[in-house]
C-alpha positions, 0 to 999 in steps of 0.5 A: 325420412329416407327410404333406407332409414325408414326400412331399417328402423321399422325392420329393427323395431319389428325384430325387436318386438319379436325378440321380446316375444320370443324371449318371454316365451322362452323364459315362461313357456319353455323353461320346464320343457327344454333341457338346460343346454337347449334353453341356453342355446335358445337364450343365445338366439334371443340375445343376438336377436335383440342386439342386432335388432338394435343394430338395425335401428342404428343402421336406419338412423345412420341412413338419415345422415348417409342416405346414399351409402351402399355399405349401410344398406348392406349392413342392414340386410346382413343384420336382418339375414343374421337374425334369421339365420343365426337366431331363428336357427338356434330357436329351431335347434333348441325346440326340435333338437335337430343337430343339423340346424346348428350348421346354419348358425355360423352362416348367420354369425358370419352375416353379423360380422360382415354387417358390423364391418360394413357399418364401420366401413360406411362410418369411416368413408362418410364425408 
């Protein structure tokens, strides 16, 4: 397996595992502790975390066909950065209530947008 394919499939799988754990923790451990507004923020983080974990796996599988694609490599790292900045930022905001953490989410959201754009570019430019 191409190194980039192995990297992004494994990373996506580990992020997916973490999304299930974090989601279950939110559903079972935080429901009584967070306000409905903060629980909704937390759940948004879980949703995007899981979607982009699957996106990372897709990037890894695409790397099997386009192992030299710089755009795919960029897409994978942008998705990983987006998960960390957007989802983990929302988790921290929901758990701490520190409003300044909400400023991190748009940076992660931008990384998600750029990741999907890079993925599309890689597909369009493929031979």
